[in-house]
N, C-alpha and C positions, 0 to 999 in steps of 0.2 A: 704722815707731814703731806701737809700743803703742793700744792705743783706747787708752786705759785714763791712755793721758798726755797725752793735751788734750784730755779727755772736759767736765778742770778750767779747760781756759780757754774754752771754746767753749760747754760746756753754755747759757751763757743770755745770749746773742749770735744776734738769729736768722738766717734764716728758717727753718731749718733744725732740728731735737729730736734730740735722741741716740736714739732707739728710729729714724726714719730716718739718722740722721749713722752707726748701728753697720751695716747695711742696706745703705749704699752701699760701705762699710766694706769686710765681708765680701763682698760681692761682685767687691769692685777683687780683692781680694785671691788671694779663687780665682783666676777668671778670667786674671789673671795679665798686663794691659793694658799693654802699651807709650806710647799715646800717644793720649790721651782730650783730649775736647772739650766743655765746658762755655758754654752759652749764659745766661747773666742767674747773676750771681756776689755784687750787693749787697753784706755787709759780705763776702765770702769766705768763710764758717763753713762750705758743702756744699763747696768749694774746697780746705778743709785736711783734710776729712773723708778725701777723697779723695786729697792729696795721700799723707800717712800709710799710706794702706795702700800707696802707689808705692815711701814710702821702706821698708819694709817686707818689700814685696819685690824691695826691692832694683833696681828699675828703672824707666822713667817718669813726662812728665813731662803738661803739663796745659795749655791754651790756653784759656783762660776771655775772653767777651768779657762786656762790659757799658755801660752811658751813661757817661756825663764822671759825671757826677752822683755817682759812685756814690766815687770820689774826698772825697769831703766827708763822708761816712759814718766816726759815731765808732763803734769803730773800724775804718778803710778792708783791704782786702786787705792797702796794703801794711802795716800795722801788724799782723797777723796772723803773715803771711807771716815777715816778719823777726821775729817773736818766736821760733815755732815751726823754726825754721830752712830753711825752705820755697823759700828765691827760688830755687835752681837748679831748681827742678820744674815749677812757677808764671810760666805768661805771662797775665798780664796783656796786656787790650788793651782802650781803650777808643772808644767810639763818639760820635761827634758826636748820631748817630739813636737807629739802630737796626742791630742788627748782623746783619741779612740785606747790607746793601752791603760791611760785614768778609767776611764769611761768599761773598761776592762776591770779593771780591781772593784768598778760598785757592782757592776755587776753581780759579778763571785762575789764578796759581802752580802750580798742579800736573797744567792740561791743558799738556798737550802729545801734537802735533800733531793734534787739535783733537775729546781724548779725554782726563776726570778723571780722573789718576789719586789712590786711591781712600786715607787716609792714616792713616783713625783709625778705633781699635778700638770704640772709648764715645763716645755725646751725652746728657746728664744735660739737659735743658730746665727749666727755673724760670722765666723769661721774663717779656715783652709777654701771653704770655697770650691775644690776640686772634688772632681767625681770619683777616686777613689776615699778619701778620708773622710767628703761630706756621708756617701752615702752608704758607708760602712757603720759611720753614727748613726746614722738613720736606726740603721736596726739592730744597734744597742741599743740605743734611748728608746723604740719600739720597743722591748724589755722589760725598761725602769717605769715605762711611763702606765698612770694607771689606768680603769676603765673611766672615759667619761675625761680624762685630760686630754689636755694641744701639743701639739708643737706650732712653729712659729720661721719658717726660713725668709733671712732675712737677704737683700741683694739676686733678685731671679735671673734679673736679665744680666747682672755686671760679668764683664770677662776679664779679661789677663791685657787684653788687646787695649783694651782701653783706657784700663787703669795706670793714671798721671803718676802714681808710684813706685810700680811694677812693671810693667812694658817695656822700658828699655834697661831691665836689669838682666845678669846674665843666665838669670836661671826660666827666666819669660825664651827670650830669646833661641835657648835650647828645647820650649817643646815645639810639637810640630806645630803648622798653623794651623789647623785642624781646633786641636786645646787652646789655643792662643783667643779664636773667633768666635768659643762655642758659651753658649752659658752653664756654666757645668751644673749650677746650683737649680734647670731648669729643670735638665736633666734628670737627676735624683728626681723631683718634685713631680712629674712628669711620667717620667718605667720604674719609680718604686714608692715613691706615697701615695698617688694615686688610686696604680695597681694594688695595693697590697689590703689582702681583706679585712684589717683590721681597724679603716682608718675610713672617713668620709666626712660628710659639710667643709668641701676643702675650697678654695678662695686664692686665687691670687689679686691681688691689687696692691697699687703701688709700689710695686720693687718689690714686696711681700706672699709669700707661700704659705695660707693656712689648714692648720688640719684639725681633725678631733678623731683622737682611740673610739672608734668602738668600748657602748654599755653592757650590746647584749651579742656576745661573746658562739650563740648557738650559730647565727650563719658560719660559722668557721669553723669549719670540724679539720683538725690534723689529721696528715697523709698518715702518720702513723692510725691514727681514728675510722678512717676510711677503709685499710689495711684491714685492721683488726674488724671490719664492720663485714668486708667483702666471707673472712675465712669465716666468720657468727652463719655469715646466711647461705652458706656452702651447707657448714654441717647440718644445719635448719632441713635447709630440700636431701638432703642425706638422711637423714634419720621422719622423712612425710615418706620419701620412695624406701622405706624401707615398711614403713607401717604401712602401707597403703598395699603391698608386697604380701607381706603378712596377712593380711585383711581378704585377696583374692584370695590368696590360697586355701580361708579361713570358709570363705563365701566356697569356691571349689569343691572339697569337703562333702559341706555340709549337702551340696546338690546333689553330690552322686550316690550316698547316700541316701 
């Protein structure tokens, strides 16, 4: 579906503006993703921008997760999905507390013989905005992203203290001052994503943080492999020492004769 065909319907619905909606749309059109994961959809506006791009490409689905309270929004994701005829593209999942529990289920579902099979080409995170929730979410998402896939964090500079909707709430007032004032998503991006050996092409722009999962896994050796290599090297060294010792003894015996 063309971008201009959905702008008039979505332009006044929170929480993503037309400009960012167009960036999402164009990015998906160019990359031709098949399976998108979204964490935090609210009304479903960003979901629909992405779904429109998938529909225009002629392929792809979106798995999107938010809390049960998203059902009460007006309009909600069901209203928008039905209005734009995206029901076959968008699969919303509602969590009682956190999308991390639902991510655990997806990881579990795709784990075969102790290894998780990556299934997503792109993940857009615009949810809890906290170190605890989205920090764990990043590590769970990393397991589910295919090599070469992208992850995008919204609200890199956002803080609870600056939020008109939340700053005066009881939950935020009870937070330590440091947590209220800290852009927690930025901490996740700088301390977890940027330092993770499986990610490259990092960029922060206009409140968004972009990163791509590496396609060459040879640059990363799992700790267990490192330990195995250490033991293997030690065994080789012992074998060499034994061989040299035996060789030396043979040489000495021949010289004595």
